C-alpha positions as semicolon CSV with decimal commas, in nm:
position;residue;x (nm);y (nm);z (nm)
1;M;5,111;7,627;3,562
2;S;5,004;7,731;3,215
3;T;5,257;7,781;2,939
4;D;5,227;8,161;2,961
5;G;5,313;8,160;3,331
6;S;4,967;8,261;3,452
7;R;4,807;8,093;3,751
8;T;4,443;8,011;3,821
9;A;4,293;7,990;4,169
10;V;3,949;7,852;4,250
11;V;3,782;8,017;4,550
12;A;3,485;7,816;4,676
13;G;3,256;8,026;4,891
14;A;3,379;8,338;4,714
15;T;3,092;8,567;4,819
16;S;3,171;8,537;5,190
17;A;3,371;8,819;5,349
18;S;3,677;8,595;5,355
19;G;3,618;8,492;4,994
20;V;3,600;8,852;4,876
21;A;3,915;8,943;5,070
22;L;4,105;8,645;4,932
23;T;3,990;8,709;4,575
24;R;4,115;9,067;4,592
25;R;4,449;8,951;4,732
26;L;4,491;8,684;4,464
27;L;4,408;8,932;4,188
28;A;4,676;9,165;4,323
29;D;4,919;8,872;4,312
30;G;4,843;8,814;3,944
31;F;4,610;8,516;3,965
32;T;4,305;8,459;3,752
33;V;4,035;8,377;4,007
34;V;3,740;8,149;3,947
35;A;3,494;8,277;4,207
36;V;3,248;8,000;4,289
37;G;2,922;8,059;4,472
38;S;2,573;7,918;4,498
39;D;2,389;8,233;4,385
40;A;2,447;8,436;4,069
41;G;2,311;8,754;4,226
42;R;2,551;8,743;4,519
43;L;2,842;8,674;4,284
44;A;2,747;8,972;4,068
45;T;2,720;9,196;4,374
46;A;3,052;9,078;4,519
47;F;3,242;9,105;4,191
48;P;3,060;9,356;3,968
49;A;3,351;9,457;3,748
50;H;3,668;9,284;3,857
51;D;3,899;9,199;3,569
52;G;4,046;8,857;3,623
53;V;3,743;8,720;3,811
54;V;3,551;8,440;3,644
55;R;3,215;8,402;3,820
56;R;3,072;8,052;3,835
57;V;2,756;7,926;4,004
58;C;2,791;7,569;4,127
59;D;2,616;7,341;4,375
60;L;2,924;7,215;4,555
61;T;2,721;6,943;4,727
62;S;2,667;6,784;4,384
63;E;2,947;6,554;4,270
64;D;2,837;6,587;3,908
65;A;2,822;6,966;3,918
66;V;3,166;6,994;4,076
67;G;3,308;6,748;3,825
68;A;3,171;6,958;3,539
69;L;3,325;7,271;3,695
70;A;3,665;7,102;3,721
71;D;3,642;6,988;3,358
72;E;3,557;7,343;3,248
73;I;3,854;7,488;3,433
74;R;4,088;7,232;3,280
75;V;3,966;7,324;2,932
76;D;3,952;7,701;2,980
77;H;4,254;7,752;3,208
78;Q;4,457;7,431;3,167
79;G;4,372;7,346;3,526
80;A;4,368;7,493;3,875
81;D;4,687;7,597;4,052
82;A;4,508;7,648;4,383
83;L;4,178;7,555;4,543
84;F;4,071;7,755;4,846
85;H;3,771;7,616;5,032
86;L;3,592;7,891;5,225
87;V;3,246;7,737;5,243
88;G;3,136;7,746;5,605
89;G;2,843;7,734;5,839
90;W;2,755;7,732;6,206
91;R;2,504;7,544;6,418
92;G;2,522;7,502;6,793
93;G;2,321;7,409;7,098
94;K;2,321;7,420;7,476
95;G;2,449;7,068;7,527
96;I;2,495;6,724;7,378
97;T;2,127;6,634;7,377
98;T;2,039;6,958;7,200
99;Q;2,262;6,881;6,900
100;S;1,999;6,805;6,638
101;T;2,025;6,570;6,343
102;A;1,902;6,847;6,115
103;D;2,171;7,091;6,230
104;Y;2,443;6,829;6,193
105;A;2,321;6,743;5,843
106;I;2,338;7,110;5,739
107;L;2,693;7,142;5,873
108;H;2,802;6,819;5,710
109;R;2,668;6,924;5,370
110;S;2,794;7,282;5,373
111;V;3,129;7,240;5,548
112;F;3,251;6,888;5,473
113;L;3,068;6,750;5,170
114;T;3,161;7,055;4,964
115;L;3,529;7,004;5,049
116;F;3,498;6,631;4,986
117;N;3,364;6,696;4,637
118;T;3,592;6,980;4,532
119;S;3,915;6,826;4,658
120;R;3,847;6,501;4,472
121;A;3,742;6,676;4,151
122;F;4,050;6,901;4,146
123;Y;4,299;6,655;4,297
124;D;4,462;6,554;3,969
125;Q;4,490;6,913;3,848
126;L;4,654;7,024;4,171
127;A;4,889;6,725;4,166
128;E;4,993;6,793;3,808
129;R;5,051;7,165;3,865
130;A;5,219;7,154;4,208
131;G;4,906;7,321;4,334
132;R;4,771;7,412;4,675
133;L;4,454;7,307;4,854
134;A;4,358;7,497;5,167
135;A;4,056;7,516;5,394
136;V;3,972;7,685;5,721
137;S;3,972;7,478;6,038
138;A;3,876;7,583;6,389
139;T;4,016;7,591;6,740
140;A;3,702;7,399;6,835
141;V;3,863;7,084;6,692
142;A;4,122;7,078;6,970
143;A;3,886;7,211;7,238
144;P;3,530;7,100;7,161
145;T;3,247;7,187;7,395
146;A;2,906;7,036;7,450
147;G;2,754;7,345;7,290
148;N;2,956;7,331;6,970
149;A;2,986;6,953;6,945
150;S;2,841;6,913;6,596
151;Y;3,043;7,201;6,456
152;A;3,363;7,072;6,614
153;A;3,300;6,720;6,483
154;V;3,249;6,842;6,127
155;K;3,556;7,066;6,142
156;A;3,754;6,767;6,273
157;S;3,643;6,585;5,959
158;V;3,781;6,873;5,753
159;D;4,115;6,845;5,933
160;A;4,132;6,469;5,883
161;W;4,041;6,497;5,515
162;L;4,306;6,761;5,450
163;R;4,571;6,546;5,617
164;A;4,460;6,253;5,405
165;V;4,485;6,459;5,086
166;A;4,830;6,576;5,197
167;D;4,932;6,214;5,240
168;G;4,802;6,139;4,892
169;F;5,003;6,424;4,739
170;A;5,318;6,308;4,918
171;K;5,277;5,941;4,825
172;D;5,208;6,033;4,464
173;G;5,543;6,211;4,454
174;T;5,395;6,550;4,370
175;S;5,488;6,898;4,490
176;A;5,126;6,978;4,565
177;A;5,017;7,054;4,921
178;A;4,706;7,052;5,137
179;T;4,689;7,285;5,436
180;A;4,449;7,375;5,716
181;V;4,440;7,729;5,854
182;V;4,305;7,738;6,208
183;V;4,093;8,023;6,340
184;K;3,876;8,084;6,643
185;A;3,635;8,299;6,444
186;L;3,654;8,545;6,156
187;L;3,618;8,922;6,169
188;D;3,545;9,174;5,894
189;D;3,505;9,551;5,879
190;E;3,126;9,536;5,884
191;M;3,134;9,344;6,213
192;R;3,363;9,606;6,361
193;K;3,132;9,881;6,237
194;Q;2,829;9,716;6,394
195;R;3,007;9,652;6,726
196;P;3,266;9,928;6,776
197;D;3,265;9,861;7,150
198;R;3,371;9,498;7,116
199;A;3,734;9,383;7,119
200;F;3,680;9,051;6,933
201;P;3,962;8,872;7,119
202;G;4,122;8,592;6,922
203;F;3,927;8,669;6,604
204;T;4,114;8,663;6,273
205;H;4,042;8,947;6,031
206;V;3,953;8,823;5,684
207;D;4,237;9,028;5,535
208;D;4,486;8,846;5,761
209;L;4,337;8,513;5,661
210;A;4,364;8,613;5,295
211;A;4,731;8,697;5,337
212;I;4,805;8,357;5,488
213;L;4,613;8,170;5,220
214;A;4,764;8,372;4,937
215;S;5,114;8,292;5,064
216;L;5,065;7,916;5,026
217;P;5,121;7,885;4,648
218;D;5,473;8,027;4,688
219;S;5,554;7,834;5,007
220;P;5,761;7,513;4,979
221;A;5,538;7,207;4,972
222;A;5,750;7,040;5,240
223;E;5,662;7,323;5,480
224;V;5,288;7,344;5,420
225;N;5,174;6,996;5,310
226;G;4,974;6,851;5,598
227;A;5,034;7,160;5,811
228;R;4,787;7,328;6,045
229;I;4,868;7,699;6,044
230;D;4,758;7,886;6,357
231;A;4,591;8,211;6,251
232;V;4,436;8,297;6,589
233;R;4,503;8,660;6,678
234;G;4,565;8,787;7,029
């Protein structure tokens, strides 16, 4: 944490519905938020005049670009106190033989490679500042189907990577923590508006996800490091 007591959170995938909800929650909690996205226009639309939001365009699939972003945040904010990875994607098929190489490659790049790069670039900052790393996992990891095989496999990689980072934090003797939050699928107000007749069973509203994620910085590391938090709603 900085000498003036302020905290900085990096939200990767900030222009998604979950990213916007989390950014608003973190701002209310007093964080400075570095909202990271791949498109300047979408960032400007999502956060047109939010005090406390620092908008940054970054190709999270580029190790060099993510490294430069981490260096900038260390200089400008003394480092990150939290890194929330909300970069997602979906590709499916009708069975195992319909899982295409192209679809898997897209999922790997957008879902896993971005986490791989950001977590490594910010690892030292989070370790030094007793920070929190969190990403969204899926129920598909525990119950994969032939239709969602590629998606489930990539999300399983996310789970394994987060547990590995958690092990690193623990072995390094830090009070940092890495956590997975498990959902079936996400729901926002626009989805409800478009489908008022649908119940969306098991879906997690983005505001509920934001509340869980925003609680992690103040949760004891021993309770959340390596944890998989079930956010599936009945």
